[in-house]
C-alpha positions in Angstrom: 121.2 -111.6 -35.6 119.0 -112.9 -38.7 121.2 -110.9 -41.2 124.7 -110.9 -41.2 124.8 -107.3 -40.8 126.9 -106.8 -37.4 130.5 -107.4 -36.3 131.3 -109.6 -33.2 133.9 -106.8 -31.8 133.5 -103.5 -34.2 136.9 -103.6 -36.4 136.8 -99.8 -38.0 133.5 -98.1 -36.8 132.1 -98.2 -34.3 128.1 -97.5 -35.3 126.2 -96.7 -31.9 127.5 -96.2 -28.3 127.8 -99.8 -26.5 129.3 -101.6 -29.0 131.5 -104.2 -27.8 135.5 -103.9 -29.8 137.1 -106.2 -27.7 137.0 -108.5 -24.6 138.9 -108.4 -21.7 139.4 -112.0 -20.0 141.1 -112.3 -16.2 140.5 -114.7 -13.5 138.2 -113.1 -11.3 135.5 -110.4 -12.9 136.6 -107.6 -10.5 140.3 -107.6 -12.4 138.5 -107.7 -15.5 136.7 -105.0 -14.6 139.5 -103.1 -13.4 141.8 -104.2 -16.9 139.0 -102.8 -19.2 138.8 -99.2 -17.5 142.7 -98.8 -18.5 142.1 -99.3 -22.0 141.9 -96.2 -23.6 140.4 -95.7 -27.2 140.5 -92.6 -29.4 137.1 -92.0 -31.5 136.9 -89.8 -34.3 132.9 -88.2 -34.3 130.8 -88.9 -37.3 127.3 -87.5 -37.7 124.8 -89.3 -36.1 121.1 -90.6 -36.8 119.6 -90.9 -33.4 115.7 -90.4 -33.5 113.3 -91.5 -35.6 112.5 -87.5 -36.2 116.4 -87.5 -37.5 115.7 -90.9 -39.6 112.6 -89.2 -41.4 114.7 -85.9 -42.0 117.3 -87.3 -43.4 115.6 -90.4 -45.5 117.6 -92.9 -43.2 115.3 -95.9 -43.9 116.7 -100.1 -44.3 115.3 -101.1 -48.1 112.6 -103.6 -46.7 109.5 -101.4 -46.7 106.1 -103.6 -46.5 102.5 -102.8 -47.6 99.7 -104.0 -47.0 96.3 -102.7 -49.0 92.4 -103.5 -49.0 90.0 -102.0 -50.8 90.0 -98.3 -51.9 91.1 -95.7 -49.8 90.4 -92.4 -51.3 86.8 -93.9 -52.2 86.7 -94.9 -48.7 87.5 -90.7 -47.8 85.0 -89.4 -50.4 82.5 -91.1 -48.1 83.2 -90.1 -45.0 81.7 -87.7 -42.7 84.5 -86.7 -40.5 88.3 -87.2 -41.6 91.1 -87.0 -39.1 94.7 -87.0 -39.6 97.5 -86.5 -36.9 100.8 -88.5 -35.4 101.3 -90.6 -32.4 104.2 -91.7 -31.1 105.6 -94.4 -28.5 108.7 -94.8 -26.5 110.3 -98.2 -26.3 110.7 -100.4 -23.8 113.5 -102.2 -21.5 112.7 -105.8 -20.7 114.5 -105.7 -17.2 114.5 -109.0 -17.0 115.8 -110.4 -13.5 118.5 -112.1 -14.7 120.8 -109.9 -17.1 122.7 -112.0 -19.8 124.7 -114.4 -19.0 126.6 -117.3 -20.8 129.2 -119.8 -19.8 131.6 -121.5 -22.2 133.3 -124.4 -21.9 136.1 -125.8 -24.2 136.6 -129.8 -24.6 137.9 -132.3 -26.2 138.7 -132.5 -30.2 137.6 -128.8 -30.9 134.4 -129.6 -28.9 132.7 -126.3 -27.2 129.5 -126.6 -24.8 127.7 -123.5 -24.1 125.4 -123.3 -21.2 123.3 -119.8 -22.0 120.7 -117.8 -21.0 118.8 -117.2 -23.9 115.6 -117.9 -25.8 117.5 -119.0 -29.4 119.5 -122.4 -28.9 119.7 -123.0 -32.5 121.1 -119.2 -33.4 123.8 -119.6 -30.1 125.0 -123.0 -31.2 124.9 -121.3 -35.2 126.7 -118.1 -34.3 129.2 -119.4 -31.2 130.2 -121.9 -33.9 130.7 -119.4 -37.0 132.6 -117.0 -35.0 134.8 -119.9 -33.6 135.2 -121.3 -37.0 133.8 -124.4 -35.8 130.8 -126.9 -37.7 127.8 -126.6 -35.8 128.1 -130.5 -34.4 131.1 -129.5 -32.4 129.1 -127.1 -31.0 126.2 -128.2 -28.0 124.1 -125.3 -26.7 122.3 -126.1 -23.0 119.7 -124.2 -21.6 118.0 -125.2 -18.3 116.5 -122.1 -17.5 116.4 -118.1 -17.5 115.7 -115.4 -14.7 112.8 -114.2 -17.8 113.8 -113.0 -21.2 110.4 -111.5 -22.9 112.2 -111.1 -26.8 115.0 -109.6 -25.2 117.5 -112.6 -25.5 115.6 -114.2 -29.0 118.7 -112.5 -30.5 120.6 -110.6 -28.4 122.0 -113.3 -26.1 123.7 -114.1 -29.6 126.7 -112.5 -29.5 127.6 -112.8 -25.3 127.5 -116.4 -25.8 130.1 -115.9 -29.7 131.9 -113.5 -27.0 132.4 -116.4 -24.2 133.4 -119.2 -27.1 135.9 -117.8 -28.8 138.0 -116.4 -25.4 137.6 -120.0 -24.3 138.6 -121.6 -27.7 141.7 -119.2 -27.7 142.2 -119.8 -24.0 141.7 -123.6 -24.2 139.4 -122.9 -20.6 136.0 -122.4 -19.6 135.1 -118.3 -19.9 132.2 -116.9 -18.3 130.4 -113.5 -19.1 127.8 -111.7 -17.2 126.7 -108.3 -17.8 125.9 -105.8 -14.8 122.7 -104.3 -15.7 123.9 -101.0 -16.9 125.5 -103.1 -19.9 122.7 -105.0 -20.1 120.6 -102.2 -20.4 122.7 -100.6 -23.1 124.0 -103.0 -25.4 121.2 -105.1 -25.7 118.1 -103.1 -27.3 114.7 -102.2 -26.0 111.2 -102.6 -27.9 111.1 -100.9 -31.1 110.0 -96.9 -30.5 107.3 -96.1 -33.1 105.9 -93.4 -34.7 102.5 -94.0 -36.4 101.2 -90.9 -38.9 97.7 -91.1 -39.6 94.8 -90.5 -41.8 91.4 -91.7 -41.2 87.9 -91.3 -42.0 84.4 -92.5 -40.0 80.2 -92.0 -41.0 78.6 -89.7 -37.9 77.3 -92.8 -36.2 81.0 -93.8 -35.9 81.1 -96.6 -38.9 84.7 -96.8 -39.4 85.2 -96.6 -43.7 89.0 -95.8 -44.2 92.4 -95.5 -42.7 95.9 -94.8 -44.2 99.0 -95.3 -42.0 102.5 -95.0 -42.2 104.6 -96.6 -39.6 108.1 -96.0 -38.3 110.1 -97.9 -36.1 113.8 -97.2 -34.8 115.3 -99.8 -35.8 118.7 -99.1 -34.6 122.2 -99.8 -36.3 121.2 -103.6 -37.6 118.1 -105.3 -39.1 118.1 -108.3 -36.2 114.5 -108.4 -35.7 112.7 -105.2 -37.2 111.5 -106.5 -40.4 109.4 -109.3 -38.6 108.3 -106.4 -35.9 107.3 -104.2 -38.5 105.3 -107.2 -40.3 103.7 -107.3 -37.0 102.8 -104.0 -37.0 101.0 -103.8 -40.0 99.1 -107.1 -39.8 97.3 -105.5 -36.2 96.7 -102.2 -37.1 93.1 -103.0 -37.6 93.3 -103.4 -34.0 90.2 -105.7 -33.6 87.8 -103.7 -36.3 86.5 -104.1 -39.9 87.8 -101.2 -41.5 86.7 -101.6 -45.4 89.5 -99.7 -46.7 92.8 -99.6 -45.5 96.5 -99.0 -46.1 99.5 -99.4 -43.7 103.4 -98.9 -44.7 106.0 -99.5 -42.6 109.6 -98.0 -42.7 112.8 -99.2 -40.8 114.3 -96.3 -39.4 118.5 -96.7 -39.5 119.9 -95.5 -36.7 123.1 -95.1 -34.7 121.5 -96.3 -31.3 121.7 -100.0 -30.0 119.8 -102.2 -32.5 116.1 -103.3 -31.2 114.4 -106.3 -30.6 111.6 -108.5 -30.0 109.8 -107.8 -26.7 106.4 -109.2 -25.9 103.9 -108.1 -28.1 106.6 -108.0 -31.0 105.5 -104.7 -32.8 101.6 -105.7 -32.7 101.0 -103.6 -29.2 102.7 -100.4 -31.5 100.0 -101.2 -34.1 96.9 -101.6 -32.0 98.0 -98.6 -30.3 97.7 -96.4 -33.3 94.6 -97.6 -34.1 93.0 -97.3 -30.9 94.5 -93.5 -31.2 92.7 -92.8 -34.3 89.3 -94.4 -32.4 90.3 -91.7 -29.4 90.5 -89.0 -32.7 87.3 -89.5 -34.6 85.3 -89.7 -31.4 86.5 -86.5 -30.4 85.3 -85.0 -33.5 82.2 -86.8 -33.8 81.5 -85.7 -30.6 81.2 -89.4 -29.1 82.6 -91.6 -26.6 84.9 -94.1 -28.4 83.7 -96.8 -27.0 80.8 -95.9 -29.4 82.9 -96.5 -32.2 84.3 -99.8 -31.0 81.8 -101.6 -30.0 80.1 -100.5 -33.4 83.1 -101.8 -35.5 84.3 -105.3 -33.8 84.5 -107.5 -35.8 81.9 -110.9 -36.6 82.7 -114.2 -37.4 83.3 -114.8 -41.1 85.1 -111.4 -41.5 87.9 -111.4 -43.4 91.1 -109.1 -42.3 93.0 -106.5 -44.1 95.4 -109.2 -45.2 92.7 -111.1 -46.2 92.2 -114.0 -43.2 89.1 -115.0 -42.6 88.1 -115.4 -38.7 87.0 -118.4 -38.4 85.7 -117.9 -34.7 85.5 -114.4 -33.0 83.8 -114.0 -29.9 84.7 -110.3 -29.6 81.1 -108.6 -29.6 80.1 -111.8 -26.9 82.8 -110.7 -24.9 82.4 -107.1 -25.4 78.8 -107.6 -23.8 79.9 -109.6 -21.1 82.9 -106.9 -19.9 80.1 -104.1 -19.7 77.6 -106.5 -17.9 79.9 -107.6 -15.3 82.1 -104.3 -15.0 78.7 -102.1 -14.7 80.2 -99.9 -17.2 77.2 -97.6 -17.9 76.4 -97.2 -14.1 80.2 -96.6 -13.3 80.3 -94.0 -16.4 77.5 -91.7 -14.5 79.5 -91.9 -11.4 82.5 -90.8 -12.7 81.0 -88.1 -14.4 79.2 -87.0 -10.9 82.9 -87.3 -9.2 84.5 -85.1 -11.9 82.5 -82.7 -11.3 82.8 -82.4 -7.9 86.1 -82.5 -7.1 88.9 -79.8 -9.5 92.0 -81.9 -8.4 90.7 -85.5 -9.1 90.2 -86.9 -12.0 88.9 -90.2 -12.9 88.7 -91.6 -16.2 87.1 -95.6 -17.5 88.0 -97.0 -21.1 87.3 -100.3 -22.3 89.5 -101.5 -25.1 89.8 -105.3 -27.1 92.7 -107.3 -28.7 93.2 -109.6 -31.5 96.1 -110.7 -31.5 97.3 -113.6 -34.4 99.3 -116.7 -33.2 102.4 -118.0 -35.1 105.2 -117.1 -36.3 104.9 -114.4 -39.4 108.1 -116.1 -40.7 106.5 -119.7 -41.9 109.9 -121.5 -41.6 109.9 -121.1 -38.2 106.7 -122.8 -37.4 108.4 -126.1 -36.9 108.7 -128.0 -33.2 111.0 -131.1 -31.9 110.9 -133.4 -28.8 112.6 -136.2 -27.8 110.3 -138.2 -25.5 112.3 -141.8 -23.8 110.0 -143.9 -21.9 112.3 -146.3 -18.4 111.5 -149.5 -17.1 110.2 -148.2 -14.1 107.5 -146.4 -16.2 108.7 -142.7 -15.8 109.1 -140.6 -18.9 111.6 -138.4 -19.5 110.8 -135.2 -22.3 113.2 -132.8 -23.9 112.1 -130.4 -26.8 113.1 -127.4 -28.3 111.0 -124.7 -26.6 113.1 -122.9 -23.2 111.7 -122.3 -19.9 112.1 -118.7 -18.6 109.2 -118.4 -16.1 106.5 -118.5 -18.1 105.5 -122.2 -17.3 106.2 -124.0 -20.7 108.1 -127.3 -19.0 104.5 -127.4 -16.7 102.4 -127.6 -20.0 104.6 -130.4 -21.4 104.7 -132.1 -18.8 100.9 -132.2 -18.6 100.8 -132.9 -22.8 102.7 -136.5 -22.1 101.2 -137.6 -18.6 97.9 -136.9 -20.4 98.7 -139.2 -23.4 99.7 -141.8 -21.1 97.7 -141.4 -18.4 100.1 -141.4 -15.9 100.8 -139.1 -12.9 102.7 -135.5 -13.4 105.0 -136.8 -11.5 106.2 -139.7 -13.6 107.3 -137.2 -16.0 110.1 -135.0 -16.2 111.5 -132.4 -18.8 115.4 -132.2 -19.6 117.3 -129.0 -20.3 117.0 -127.5 -23.8 119.8 -129.1 -25.9 121.3 -128.7 -29.4 122.3 -132.4 -29.3 119.3 -133.6 -28.5 116.6 -131.7 -30.5 118.4 -129.6 -33.1 117.5 -127.1 -35.5 114.8 -125.6 -32.7 112.7 -122.4 -33.4 113.0 -119.7 -30.9 110.8 -119.6 -27.8 108.6 -116.8 -29.0 105.3 -115.3 -30.8 103.7 -116.9 -27.8 103.7 -120.3 -30.1 105.8 -122.4 -27.7 103.2 -124.4 -26.0 101.3 -124.5 -29.4 103.9 -126.0 -31.1 106.1 -128.0 -28.9 103.0 -129.3 -27.2 102.3 -131.2 -30.4 105.6 -132.3 -31.2 105.5 -133.9 -27.7 102.2 -135.3 -28.3 103.2 -136.9 -31.6 106.5 -138.5 -30.0 104.1 -140.0 -27.2 101.6 -141.1 -29.6 104.1 -142.7 -31.5 105.2 -144.8 -28.3 101.8 -145.6 -27.6 101.2 -147.1 -30.9 103.9 -149.4 -30.6 102.6 -150.1 -26.6 99.0 -150.8 -28.5 99.2 -154.9 -28.8 100.7 -155.2 -25.8 98.1 -153.6 -24.2 95.2 -154.9 -26.2 96.3 -158.6 -25.2 97.5 -157.6 -21.4 94.0 -155.3 -19.9 94.0 -154.0 -17.0 98.3 -153.9 -16.6 99.9 -150.4 -14.9 101.5 -148.3 -17.4 104.7 -149.4 -15.7 103.8 -153.2 -16.3 102.8 -152.6 -19.4 106.4 -150.9 -20.2 108.4 -153.7 -18.4 106.5 -156.2 -21.2 107.6 -154.2 -23.8 110.5 -153.9 -23.1 111.2 -158.2 -23.0 109.2 -157.5 -26.6 111.9 -155.2 -27.8 109.5 -152.5 -28.5 111.3 -149.2 -29.1 110.1 -146.9 -26.0 111.9 -143.7 -27.2 111.0 -141.2 -30.0 111.1 -138.1 -31.8 108.4 -136.1 -32.3 107.7 -133.2 -34.8 105.1 -130.6 -35.7 104.4 -128.5 -38.3 101.7 -125.7 -38.0 99.6 -125.9 -40.8 98.0 -122.8 -42.7 100.5 -120.3 -42.1 102.7 -118.1 -44.7 102.2 -114.8 -46.2 103.9 -113.4 -48.8 104.3 -109.4 -49.4 105.3 -110.2 -52.9 101.8 -111.9 -53.5 99.1 -110.6 -51.2 96.0 -112.7 -50.9 98.5 -115.9 -51.8 98.4 -117.4 -47.8 97.9 -116.1 -44.4 100.5 -115.0 -41.8 98.2 -116.4 -38.4 96.9 -120.1 -37.5 94.7 -118.1 -35.2 94.0 -115.6 -33.1 93.7 -115.1 -29.6 91.0 -112.4 -28.1 90.7 -110.3 -25.2 88.9 -107.3 -23.6 89.5 -105.1 -20.7 88.0 -102.5 -18.7 90.3 -100.7 -16.6 89.1 -97.7 -14.2 92.2 -94.9 -13.0 92.5 -91.7 -11.2 94.7 -89.3 -11.7 96.3 -86.1 -9.6 95.6 -83.0 -11.7 98.4 -81.2 -9.7 101.3 -83.6 -9.7 100.8 -85.7 -12.7 100.5 -89.4 -10.3 98.2 -91.9 -11.5 96.7 -94.9 -10.0 94.3 -98.1 -11.4 91.4 -98.2 -9.1 89.8 -101.4 -10.9 90.9 -103.7 -13.9 88.7 -106.4 -15.7 90.1 -108.9 -18.0 88.3 -111.6 -20.0 90.5 -113.9 -22.1 89.8 -116.1 -24.9 92.2 -119.1 -24.0 90.1 -122.4 -25.5 90.4 -124.9 -23.2 93.2 -123.9 -21.1 96.1 -126.2 -20.7 96.7 -124.6 -17.1 94.3 -121.9 -15.9 96.5 -121.1 -12.8 99.5 -120.3 -14.8 97.7 -119.0 -17.9 95.8 -116.1 -15.2 99.2 -115.4 -13.9 100.7 -114.8 -17.5 97.7 -112.1 -18.0 98.6 -110.4 -14.5 102.0 -110.0 -16.1 101.2 -109.1 -19.3 98.4 -106.9 -18.4 101.0 -105.4 -16.0 103.9 -104.9 -18.3 101.3 -103.4 -20.9 100.6 -100.9 -18.2 104.3 -100.1 -17.9 104.7 -99.8 -21.6 102.1 -97.2 -22.2 101.8 -96.1 -19.0 105.3 -95.3 -17.2 108.4 -97.2 -18.4 110.8 -94.7 -21.2 114.3 -95.4 -22.4 116.0 -92.2 -22.9 119.0 -91.4 -25.2 120.4 -87.9 -26.2 119.1 -86.3 -28.9 117.9 -83.1 -30.6 115.0 -83.4 -28.5 117.2 -84.0 -25.1 119.7 -82.0 -25.7 121.2 -82.3 -21.9 122.2 -85.5 -22.4 125.1 -86.5 -24.7 123.9 -87.3 -28.1 124.0 -91.0 -28.2 124.5 -91.8 -25.1 121.8 -94.2 -23.3 120.5 -92.4 -20.4 118.2 -95.3 -18.6 120.5 -97.8 -17.9 119.8 -98.4 -14.6 116.6 -98.6 -11.5 117.6 -95.4 -10.9 116.3 -93.7 -14.3 114.2 -96.3 -15.4 111.0 -97.5 -13.6 109.0 -100.6 -13.6 105.6 -101.2 -12.4 105.5 -102.2 -8.9 103.3 -104.1 -6.3 101.8 -100.6 -6.1 101.1 -99.9 -9.3 98.4 -103.3 -9.6 95.1 -102.2 -9.6 93.2 -101.9 -6.0 90.4 -104.4 -7.6 91.8 -106.8 -10.2 89.5 -109.5 -11.6 90.0 -111.7 -14.1 88.1 -114.5 -16.3 88.8 -117.1 -18.8 86.0 -116.8 -21.9 84.2 -120.1 -21.2 82.7 -122.7 -24.2 85.4 -121.5 -26.6 87.0 -124.4 -27.5 90.1 -123.9 -30.2 90.2 -126.8 -32.3 93.6 -125.3 -34.3 96.0 -125.7 -31.1 97.2 -128.3 -28.3 94.0 -129.9 -26.7 91.5 -127.1 -28.0 93.5 -124.8 -25.9 95.1 -120.8 -26.9 98.4 -118.8 -26.7 98.1 -116.6 -24.0 102.2 -115.2 -23.4 101.5 -112.1 -25.6 97.8 -111.6 -26.3 97.3 -109.8 -22.7 99.6 -106.8 -23.2 97.6 -104.7 -24.6 94.9 -104.7 -22.4 97.4 -103.0 -20.4 96.7 -99.8 -22.3 93.4 -99.6 -21.4 94.7 -97.7 -18.2 96.5 -95.3 -21.1 93.2 -94.5 -22.6 90.9 -94.2 -19.1 93.8 -91.6 -18.0 93.3 -89.8 -21.6 89.4 -89.3 -20.2 90.6 -88.5 -17.1 92.7 -85.8 -18.4 90.4 -84.2 -20.6 88.0 -84.1 -17.9 90.4 -81.6 -16.6 90.9 -79.6 -19.5 87.5 -79.1 -20.0 86.9 -77.9 -16.3 89.9 -76.1 -16.3 89.5 -74.1 -19.6 85.7 -75.8 -21.5 87.7 -76.9 -24.2 86.9 -80.9 -25.0 88.8 -80.4 -28.4 91.1 -83.3 -29.4 94.4 -83.6 -27.6 97.3 -85.9 -28.2 99.6 -87.5 -25.2 102.1 -89.9 -26.3 103.0 -93.2 -24.9 103.8 -93.6 -21.9 101.5 -91.4 -20.2 104.2 -90.9 -18.1 103.5 -88.2 -15.0 104.8 -85.8 -16.5 102.7 -85.6 -19.7 100.1 -86.6 -17.6 100.5 -83.0 -15.7 101.4 -81.1 -18.5 98.3 -82.1 -20.8 95.9 -81.2 -17.7 95.8 -77.5 -18.7 95.1 -74.9 -15.9 96.3 -71.2 -15.7 99.7 -73.1 -14.1 100.8 -74.6 -17.2 99.6 -71.7 -19.5 102.3 -69.3 -18.1 105.0 -71.9 -19.3 103.3 -73.4 -22.7 100.2 -73.6 -24.7 98.0 -76.4 -24.4 99.1 -78.3 -27.1 102.3 -78.5 -25.5 104.2 -82.3 -25.9 107.0 -82.8 -23.5 110.2 -84.0 -25.2 110.5 -87.9 -25.8 113.2 -90.0 -27.5 111.6 -92.3 -30.0 
């Protein structure tokens, strides 16, 4: 946790189902589970607040409420030709990493404790395990070789697993291992924050955006965790990719009796952008124009200032838009889709283009620092240790490339060891898409120090191989080890002093065009084609980056079209209040190979170097995520075609996210749905 507002084991009051109240330790996993089942606990039912709607009604908010203002919103509404207002809801998203949370705590001599953890955050694992065991930090070492996925879910919520194992290990003086079952992991570790956006927006007749006023509500759960920073990123991304001269946005963290929600790829950014794009859809419907007209017209230019006062030193958004339109033959496909929809009653298609502008850096300034340790051995090989963690995203591979490039040696001669707090202390979590930037620069700094020490020997002995150079340096008593450090410049935003500082080092940009086909009678949908262009500067490793784009896009598709955590609440009375219903793959579905677009094209933008990151690259982990939501907006157009075919009604309608088969079917208004509900019916959801 970020704030000290949680208990490792609940003492008197349980504020959510799934909270640990104790630990059973046994010689085998099965014996421990059997013993735990025999424990009887008596509870007293207390009034509960479960959803954002409950919290808004009860005014149950955490005290932290940040707000951003730019321009004069009221004056902007006076200048608008059309004004719309509404509310959009977004469900959470389960991380569903392949490896559930796991930790092994091994006590040593003299009060030492070693924790082997599946975590994005070795430093916090060390800190809180030490605290719960009443040990100083230097007696606890956290080691992390690799994770089987994380997606943000192991940035903070893995910590209490390690702390519990540590307490038991120190008490029993024996190694203790905890591996959560899938249902336990899904119940107790939290999800992406559900969001609700309440908006009012205005535009000119030609689609020029003039004003936007938004209140954002997130379901934080029973503790603050990372909710403040998640909301801050949503506030920073409420503008999408558009210059909006008059904008106000305020965030409310809803205090509820559900599992505390946490980081997830995008960290609030996708929720903010989704609200913005939903507003664009609403304005387009009122103006009787395509939303793409509004999107293109209002894209940022180079040199524009965002609503939080940060200048866009480079903005390839318009170039990327034009290239996507040309490469996808967008205008012809729009006409083909219109013809297809006119000829088919029960199958409809839609196509949508969206862009993304994702800020790179931790919004908390102090986290924008990184350390690394580089050793050069006499055989010319190099060992690198850094504070970042590997979870399948290819961080270690890029770090190897950075070191090999600086020393001009083959990548096979560089090895990245485990991440460990006794090698690189006080590390920031591997998150915010910034790890290649930060740890790459820290490793580069260490390598440059060593190269500087080698420079005199290199000049005196030209033509030596790296191995020969190192041997000479050793006999000359040159230090062949270095600690590298990097602190990201330019960052640091203060909500108490708006305009003083900026939150991001730079932005990563992307654009996507997606075509979707829906079955009007079943609500089933499929992506026919998706084209993605990402600006990654001079990519450190195009193969890894394309893989990240593919995975991020599909995960964003899952968030906006399929995945939906469900808890018992007023809207879902068939589930016991406060219970988590989606606790496994039987009730919670993630995208499969069948959901991949039939045609999936990915291209990296050329001739767009980034002077603010390692070797002119750009971050890739989170930025592609939102582009998967182009499927949502394409499916929305297909639904609009179905509604118009059935009722001749082409007025605006709201569909929440995810746009599941149920929501798609019920939004396709026809004689069947009209027997049981109105055209404005929205299926129940937990948010």
